[in-house]
BABA-358853 format. One line per 8 residues: number of its first residue (from 1); their letters; for each residue x negated, y negated, z of C-alpha. Coordinates in pm, whole numbers, plus 32768, in hexadecimal, padded with zeros to 4 digits. Layout:
N
NUM) A) X Y Z  ...
***
This chain:
589
1) MTSTGADS) 9736 7B3F 5F03  97C0 7C9D 5E78  98DF 7D4B 5ED9  9874 7E7A 5F7D  9952 7FD2 5F78  99D5 807B 60D0  98B2 8186 60C5  97B2 809A 605C
9) GAPSPRDD) 96F7 7FC2 6154  963E 7F00 603D  9635 7EBE 5EEF  9549 7F5C 5DB1  9471 7ED5 5D05  956B 7EC6 5BBC  965F 7E48 5CAE  9567 7CFD 5CC5
17) QTGATSRS) 9566 7CEF 5B1E  96BA 7D2A 5AF3  975D 7C6E 5C3D  988C 7DCF 5C24  9882 7EE8 5CFD  97B7 803B 5CA4  98D5 811C 5CB3  9934 820C 5BE4
25) SGAVRTDQ) 9AAE 81B5 5BD3  9A55 8037 5B6D  9B8C 7FCC 5C60  9B03 7EBC 5CFA  9A41 7D87 5C63  9987 7C44 5CCF  9992 7AFD 5BDE  983E 7AE9 5B9D
33) AASTRPHV) 97EF 7988 5B68  9885 7976 5D1A  9768 7A6A 5D79  9659 79F1 5CF5  96AC 7880 5D8F  9577 786E 5EAA  9658 77A1 5F97  9767 78C8 5FB9
41) NPWLSLTA) 9781 791A 6147  984B 7A1B 61BF  9893 7990 62FA  98D9 7880 626F  99D1 792E 614E  9A5E 79C3 6288  9AA1 7874 633E  9B42 77EF 6214
49) TLIAVFMQ) 9C85 7962 6219  9C7A 7952 639F  9CE6 77DC 63A2  9DF8 781F 62CF  9E71 7991 6366  9E54 7892 64DB  9F50 7793 63EE  A016 7882 635A
57) LLDVSIVN) A055 7947 649E  A07B 781B 656E  A195 77A2 64C8  A26C 790A 6551  A236 7898 66A1  A22B 773B 66C0  A362 76E8 666F  A40F 77C6 6771
65) VALPSIST) A3DB 768E 684D  A41F 758D 6750  A59C 7633 671C  A668 7572 6854  A5B2 7411 67BF  A608 7470 663D  A774 74D1 6699  A7AF 73A9 6762
73) ELGASFST) A720 72AD 663E  A7A6 7382 650E  A8C9 73FA 65AF  A8A3 7584 657A  A939 7694 65F0  A869 77C0 6689  A8C4 78AE 657B  A831 778D 6462
81) LQLVITAY) A711 7745 6571  A6DB 78EA 6544  A6DF 78A6 63D4  A5C6 77A5 63F3  A4CA 78E1 6494  A583 79E7 63D3  A556 790D 6299  A3E8 78FA 62BE
89) TLAFACTL) A3AE 7A8C 6348  A4A9 7B05 6213  A3C9 7A28 610B  A2C4 7AC1 61A2  A320 7BF9 61B1  A38E 7C19 6057  A246 7B98 5FA7  A123 7C2E 6024
97) ITAARLGD) A16F 7D3D 5F49  A176 7C72 5DE0  A05D 7B89 5E88  9F57 7CA2 5EBB  9FAF 7D24 5D60  9F84 7BCC 5CDE  9E1D 7B91 5D89  9DAD 7D07 5CBD
105) LYGRRKVF) 9E27 7C6B 5BA9  9DD8 7AFD 5B91  9CD5 7B37 5CDA  9CF4 7AE9 5E04  9C22 79A4 5E50  9CF4 78CD 5D4E  9E5E 795E 5DAD  9DD5 7927 5F30
113) LLALASFT) 9D70 77C0 5EE7  9E8F 7750 5E29  9F9B 77F9 5F0B  9EFE 773F 6042  9F06 75BB 5FA3  A045 766D 5F46  A0A3 76B2 60E8  9FF8 754B 6124
121) IASVLCGI) A114 74CF 6064  A23F 75A5 60F4  A1D0 7516 6221  A208 73B8 61CB  A376 7402 6153  A3A4 74AD 62B5  A314 7380 6363  A3FC 728E 6299
129) AQSPVELI) A541 7346 6285  A621 729E 62E9  A74F 73CB 62E6  A779 751A 636A  A794 7566 61CF  A61E 74B0 617A  A592 754A 627E  A600 76BF 624C
137) GARFLQGL) A591 76AB 6108  A445 75F9 6167  A42D 76FA 621D  A48E 7801 6120  A34C 7769 6043  A265 7771 617C  A2B0 78AE 61BC  A2A2 7956 6033
145) TAGMMLAQ) A127 787F 600D  A0AB 78FF 6173  A101 7A4F 60D2  A02F 79F5 5F8C  9F04 797C 6050  9F35 7AD6 61A6  9F33 7BE7 606A  9DD5 7B71 5FF9
153) TLAIITST) 9D0F 7B36 614D  9CF6 7CAB 618E  9C97 7CF2 603F  9BA2 7BD7 6015  9AE0 7C69 6183  9AD8 7DB2 60E8  9A19 7D69 5FA9  993C 7C32 605E
161) FPAEQRGK) 98B1 7CEB 61B0  980E 7E52 6170  98A1 7F70 625B  97CF 7F4F 6389  986A 7E20 63BF  999D 7E29 638F  99ED 7EBD 64F0  9978 7D6C 658E
169) VFGIYGAT) 99E4 7CC4 6457  9B6C 7D43 6494  9B7E 7D2E 6600  9B37 7B82 65C4  9C2F 7BA6 64E6  9D46 7C4D 65E8  9CDE 7B8B 66F0  9D1C 7A66 6602
177) IGMATILG) 9E9C 7AF4 65A4  9EE7 7B37 6737  9E80 79CD 6790  9F25 7910 6688  A067 79DC 66E9  A02E 797B 6864  9F8B 7805 684E  A10C 77A7 679B
185) PTLGGALI) A1C2 7767 68D5  A0D3 768B 6984  A052 75C5 6856  A1B7 7593 67FA  A201 750B 6928  A0E8 744C 6957  A126 737E 67E1  A2BB 7393 6851
193) SWDVLGLE) A278 72F6 698D  A129 7218 6958  A238 7164 680A  A100 714D 6744  A139 7021 6669  A2B3 700F 66BC  A2EC 7162 65D3  A342 7234 670F
201) WRAIFLVN) A38E 7386 6678  A334 7357 6500  A1E8 7339 6579  A1C0 7485 65B2  A1D8 74A5 644F  A0E2 73B1 63EC  9FF3 743B 64C6  9F84 7549 63AB
209) VPLGIIAL) 9F2D 73FA 62C6  9DBE 73B2 6347  9D84 754D 6361  9DFD 757D 6236  9D0E 7491 61A2  9C05 7517 623A  9C4A 764C 61E4  9C4D 760B 60B3
217) LFGYRHLV) 9B31 7569 608C  9A70 76C5 6157  9B25 7784 6054  9A9C 76BA 5F01  9963 76FD 5F60  990C 77F3 5FE4  9A1F 78F2 5F90  99A9 7A20 5EC3
225) DSRAESAQ) 9AB0 7A96 5DCA  9B21 7C0E 5D35  9BFE 7CCA 5CD8  9C89 7E31 5C6C  9C29 7E75 5B13  9D38 7F9A 5B16  9E27 7EB1 5B29  9EB5 7E4E 59D1
233) RLDLPGVG) 9FEC 7DB5 59F3  A0F0 7D69 5B10  A234 7E4C 5B2C  A330 7D68 5B2E  A43C 7E6B 5B5D  A379 7F0C 5C88  A35E 7D8B 5CC6  A4FC 7D5F 5CA9
241) LSVLGLFL) A545 7E6C 5D75  A42C 7E42 5EC8  A4DF 7CE3 5EC1  A636 7D25 5E94  A5DD 7E51 5FD3  A582 7D94 60B3  A672 7C7A 6079  A750 7D3D 60D7
249) VVYPLAEG) A6F7 7E0B 621A  A691 7CA4 62AA  A7A4 7B92 624C  A8B9 7C77 62D5  A82C 7C92 6433  A7C4 7B47 643E  A95F 7AA2 63EC  AA07 7BE5 6492
257) RERDWPTW) AA61 7B53 65AE  AAA5 7A04 657A  ABB9 7A8B 6474  ABF6 7B9A 6543  AB8B 7C97 6427  AC8D 7C4A 6346  ACB0 7D7C 6247  AB94 7D19 612B
265) LVLMLVAS) AA8B 7CFE 61FA  AABE 7E64 62A1  AAD1 7E9C 60EC  A993 7DD9 60B8  A8B6 7EB9 61B7  A950 8019 6176  A8FB 7FC4 5FDB  A7CD 7F3F 606B
273) VPVLLGFV) A763 80AE 609B  A79F 8160 5F0C  A6A4 8026 5E9E  A5AA 8041 5F7C  A595 81BD 5F0F  A5BB 8187 5DAD  A49E 808A 5DDD  A3C8 8187 5E89
281) LHEYRRGR) A441 82B2 5D58  A397 8180 5C7C  A262 8151 5CE7  A21D 82DD 5D0E  A285 82F9 5BA3  A1B4 81AA 5B2A  A071 824B 5C2A  A09D 8381 5BAD
289) RNDSPLVE) A072 8306 5A3B  9F7D 8270 5A8A  A07D 8126 5A29  9FEA 8031 5B1C  A0F6 8002 5C0F  A127 7F10 5D0B  A0D4 7FE3 5E28  A013 80F6 5E3F
297) LRVFRDRA) A05F 81F3 5F15  9F5F 82E8 5EF7  9F12 822D 603E  9FEF 82A1 60DB  9EFA 83C5 60DB  9E26 8350 61E9  9EE1 83BC 631E  9E2D 826C 640D
305) FSVGCVMA) 9EC0 81A4 62E2  A06B 8232 62ED  A045 824D 646D  9FE2 810C 64A7  A0C6 8065 63C2  A1F3 8124 648B  A120 8054 65C0  A0E8 7F30 652E
313) LLFFSCLI) A27C 7EF7 64E0  A2BA 7F6C 6646  A1D9 7E91 66F8  A210 7D56 6626  A37E 7D91 6656  A35D 7D37 67E2  A22D 7C38 67B2  A2D7 7B34 66FD
321) SFFFTISL) A41D 7B7D 6794  A3C9 7B65 68D7  A35C 7A25 68C7  A471 79B7 6814  A574 7A24 693C  A45C 7993 6AA4  A46E 786D 69A0  A5E9 7859 69C7
329) TLQAGFGF) A5F5 78EA 6AD3  A532 77B5 6B9F  A5A9 769B 6AF7  A717 7691 6A99  A744 77EF 6BDB  A65F 770A 6CC0  A682 7569 6C42  A4E1 75BD 6BFA
337) TALHSGLM) A43A 7491 6B23  A39D 752F 6A1F  A236 74EA 6A97  A28D 759E 6BF3  A2D5 76CC 6B0E  A1F1 76B8 6A36  A104 76A7 6BAE  A19A 77C8 6C6E
345) TLPFALGS) A13B 78BF 6B5F  9FC0 7846 6B2A  9F76 795B 6C1D  9FB0 7A54 6AF4  9EEA 7967 69EF  9DF1 7980 6B05  9DC6 7AF6 6B69  9DEA 7B4B 69E6
353) AVASGSSN) 9CC4 7A80 6987  9BDA 7B16 6ACC  9C53 7CA1 6A19  9C09 7C3B 68E2  9AA5 7BFE 6901  9A9F 7D22 69BC  9B6C 7E0C 68CF  9A74 7E4E 67BA
361) KVAQKLGS) 9969 7F23 68F4  9AB8 7F8E 6984  9AEE 806F 6851  9999 80D4 67ED  99C1 81A3 692F  9B26 81EB 6933  9B76 8217 6772  9CC2 81D3 672C
369) RVLIVGAG) 9D15 822A 68A8  9CD7 80CA 691C  9E39 8074 6834  9F04 8175 693A  9E48 80B1 6A5B  9EA9 7F20 69A5  A029 7FA7 69A3  A038 8026 6AFA
377) VLAVGLLS) 9F79 7F15 6B98  A07E 7E1B 6ACA  A1CA 7F00 6B5F  A15F 7F03 6CC6  A118 7D8D 6C94  A27E 7D47 6BE2  A32F 7E13 6D04  A279 7D51 6DEC
385) LSVVMNQQ) A2FC 7C30 6D81  A41B 7C8D 6D7E  A431 7D04 6EED  A363 7BB2 6F51  A48D 7AD8 6E70  A5A2 7B87 6F4B  A504 7B36 70C6  A4A9 79C3 700B
393) GTSPHWLA) A630 7978 6F93  A655 783E 6EAE  A566 7748 6F50  A444 7801 6F36  A2D2 77B0 6F74  A1A2 77BE 6E64  A0D1 787C 6F71  A1E3 795E 6FAE
401) YAAPLLVS) A1E2 79A6 6E2F  A05D 79FB 6DC6  9FF0 7B22 6E50  A0DA 7BE5 6DAE  A0B3 7B17 6C59  9F41 7B07 6CAC  9F49 7CA2 6CB2  A01A 7C8E 6B8E
409) GAGLGLFI) 9F3E 7BBD 6AB5  9E0A 7C99 6B0A  9EDE 7DC0 6A9D  9F22 7D11 6930  9DC9 7CD6 6910  9D61 7E2C 691E  9E36 7E94 6820  9E63 7DC8 6714
417) APLQTIIL) 9CC4 7D67 6704  9C6D 7EC4 669F  9DB8 7EF8 65C4  9D75 7E5E 648F  9C26 7F59 64C6  9CA3 80B6 6539  9DBC 805B 641B  9CE5 8019 62BB
425) SEVKQEHA) 9BC3 80B6 6366  9BD1 81C5 623D  9C6A 8145 611C  9BC2 816F 601E  9B39 8028 5F59  9C44 806A 5DE1  9D75 8070 5EE0  9CF0 7F14 5F8C
433) GSASGLLP) 9DF6 7E49 5EB7  9F25 7F2F 5F53  9E9F 7F30 60BF  9E4E 7DBC 60B7  9FE7 7DB6 606B  A073 7EB8 60EE  A008 7E61 626F  A075 7D22 6299
441) TFQQLGGS) A1B5 7D61 6217  A207 7E64 6325  A175 7D8D 641E  A265 7C62 6388  A37A 7D29 6339  A380 7DC4 64C4  A368 7C4B 653E  A49E 7C0C 6465
449) VGLAVIGV) A551 7D53 648A  A4E8 7D2F 65DB  A53B 7BAD 6616  A695 7C1A 6580  A6E7 7D24 6646  A67A 7CD7 67A2  A739 7B90 6742  A85B 7C29 6730
457) LFFTFIGN) A829 7D10 687B  A782 7BE6 6953  A8D4 7B01 6916  A9DE 7C28 6949  A90E 7C66 6AB0  A92F 7AF9 6AEC  AAD5 7B0D 6A85  AAB3 7C53 6B90
465) QGQAAVQK) AA42 7BB4 6C9A  AB37 7A72 6CB2  AC1A 7B32 6D76  AB1B 7BA2 6E58  AA90 7A1F 6E85  ABE9 797D 6E9E  AC0A 7A54 6FDB  AAC6 79E1 7060
473) VTPELTQQ) AB3E 7891 706C  ACB5 7892 7088  AC76 7873 7214  ABAD 7749 7249  AC59 769E 714B  ADA6 76E8 71B7  AD2B 762A 7346  ACC8 7504 725D
481) VAASGLPT) ADFB 74D3 71D0  AEC5 7531 72E6  ADD6 73BF 7375  AE5A 7314 7250  AFD3 72D5 7344  B085 736A 71C9  B1E2 744A 722A  B1B2 75A8 722F
489) PAQSEIIG) B250 7618 70D5  B182 7504 704F  B03A 75B6 70B3  B0AC 76FC 706E  B0E2 7689 6F22  AF93 75E3 6F28  AEE2 7733 6F4F  AFAE 77FC 6EB7
497) SFGTCAER) AF3B 773B 6D43  AE0A 770F 6DC2  AD93 7880 6D9B  AE78 78B3 6C8D  ADD7 77B7 6BD2  AC9B 7841 6C38  ACB0 796C 6BC4  AD14 7914 6A78
505) RLSSADPT) AC01 7826 6A71  AB05 7966 6AAA  AB9B 7A60 69C0  ABB8 7916 68B5  AAD7 7923 679C  AA16 77EC 681E  AA17 783B 69C0  A9A1 76DE 69F4
513) SAPPGCEP) AAE2 7633 6950  AC59 75F4 69DE  AD28 76D1 692B  AE49 7633 68A9  AF60 75B5 69D0  AE77 75C0 6AE8  AD8D 747B 6A7F  AD76 7381 6B92
521) ATAIPGSP) AEAC 72A8 6C1D  AE9D 7141 6C55  AEAE 70F9 6DA1  AF05 6F9E 6E49  ADB9 6F31 6EFD  AE1A 6F43 7083  AF2D 7056 7034  AF34 71C0 70D3
529) QAQVGPAL) AF09 7228 6F81  ADAA 715C 6F27  AD50 71C1 7098  AD77 732F 7017  AC99 731F 6EE1  AB58 732B 6F45  AB94 7471 7030  ABE4 74FE 6EF6
537) AAAGKEVG) AAF3 74CB 6E1A  AA05 7522 6F29  AAB8 764B 6EFB  AAEB 7664 6DA8  A979 7631 6DA0  A925 777E 6E83  AA1C 7865 6DD7  A943 781E 6C9A
545) GQAFLQGQ) A7F8 784B 6D10  A83F 7993 6DB5  A8ED 7A3E 6C72  A79F 79C4 6BDD  A6CA 7A3F 6CEE  A77A 7B98 6D24  A799 7BAB 6B8E  A61B 7B57 6B9C
553) RRTLWVFS) A5D8 7C5B 6C61  A6A5 7D6A 6BBC  A5FE 7D02 6A70  A494 7D37 6B09  A516 7EE5 6B70  A55B 7F16 69F1  A413 7E3B 69AE  A380 7F4B 6A8D
561) GVLVVVMA) A417 8073 6A02  A3AA 801D 689D  A25A 800B 6914  A269 818E 69CE  A2B0 8202 685B  A1A2 8138 67B5  A0D8 81EB 688E  A146 8325 6858
569) LALALPRR) A0E9 830B 6711  9F7E 8287 674B  9F51 83EE 67C8  9F9F 844F 666F  9E72 838F 65C9  9CF8 8418 6588  9C58 83C6 66F1  9B24 8321 663D
577) TSGHGGPS) 9B0D 8282 64E9  9A12 81F0 6417  9A33 809D 648F  9A08 8118 6614  9999 8266 65D3  9896 834D 665F  972A 8320 6690  96EF 833D 6541
585) RGTAA) 97C5 823E 64D3  97F6 8137 65B1  9857 7FCF 65BA  971B 7ECC 6587  9738 7DFC 66E5
***
């Protein structure tokens, strides 16, 4: 299989003889031995990359439903749980740019297979972790190797398939991204509830082992190696600046709320600005000298790519955060099991699957405007979900959530499946490596920063709802306490203490745990105090549920506002692209 360029649908005779592209720039070279193997099948090559993409993105969302179980077994705080997710996405985002260049230098097939094997091993380490520190470390390694894999996939696809097939291929690729993100909660909930082999939450990581082995077998046999001949060496200063800058952004956002924003965290966030500006300036100078920059900044001259990267950052900041907050609301707020929580969001996956299947045809008719339709439908679905949540309260029926989640999933499918094609449609072949690292970097950075920012907003919304939630349950609780026969002063003290402790709990770093001094007191069985205990527990559960409910609703409003911005940005995209173009450059069906 011969590498093909963005404007060439078939290999030339010279390509068949040398195994290299016939471009005058000599930008991309395909390994000759690999390209002439008779058993190489591009669609089986795609299968290997899609399994890898599915695994690495599944591990972003599948963890959400396991957070309460991980907290119980390992004794992890809410901040630690957030780090379990952030460590993965942070390592993922920091690795992608560098890993794309490593693929340019040493061959994308080699880097991909090495990263895939390492990711499988890291999944085993996550599954056997015995402490929060071990789990966070293993998750960081998972993110590191996942970034190395994903950084190769877009360049592998670009060099494997001719231009007229890429619309269809990138549609499948985008649908895989969406399905992996959506199915995570359901699959995770099922694995935990079924307690496969007694592994509980550990099964969500160990499920990667058989998938990783299958992908390795397909990849070893069918992947074609390619690299960029223009890449001469690794830009080590650029590597250092990019990794440091991204770390200085994401870590303070992840830890700030738990640590009450100490000065040193604020300074880290401020320091990220000159570091990232220094990185851009450094890459610009190396690019002007043709000195093998880590990132080829000329790729941003393509309007579809530059605007699309910003859209991807904003969109993924909402997508990852949505599943994080909805999982916590259903489980920590409403008391659902992991499986129940996953099944509640299953209509989202179904809507996305159906819409993804038809998105390529819709995109051929609407061009880049399909992204406006997708983001708009998703925003309408999320706002509808907010209304339904308010009506259903803390014990919702799954059928009530089904319609808005189905609509939301349809919006996601219409957006995410064509996104890759539209953004990468005009990227030159010699910039494929940089684009392959930059686009997923923006996506994962959006997920990581979005998770941190939305996490702060979400828990702030919950804390702000404490007083209103207490007032809502106080009348019924007062009647129950009065029926216990306790003296009136004692009743007033109990009601007052309950309200104070409930508000303190919801404003704390962990709104599911009683703050110091508010632990339930031990009462003599049969005493009036013991009779009040169940009433206080039920009221406390309802207060927490109401606070999570209203916090989630307000977070959905934020998501919808961000999606409106995404729709506005989509107006700046070229209406027609080579991947979803007009009559002269249509996408193969």
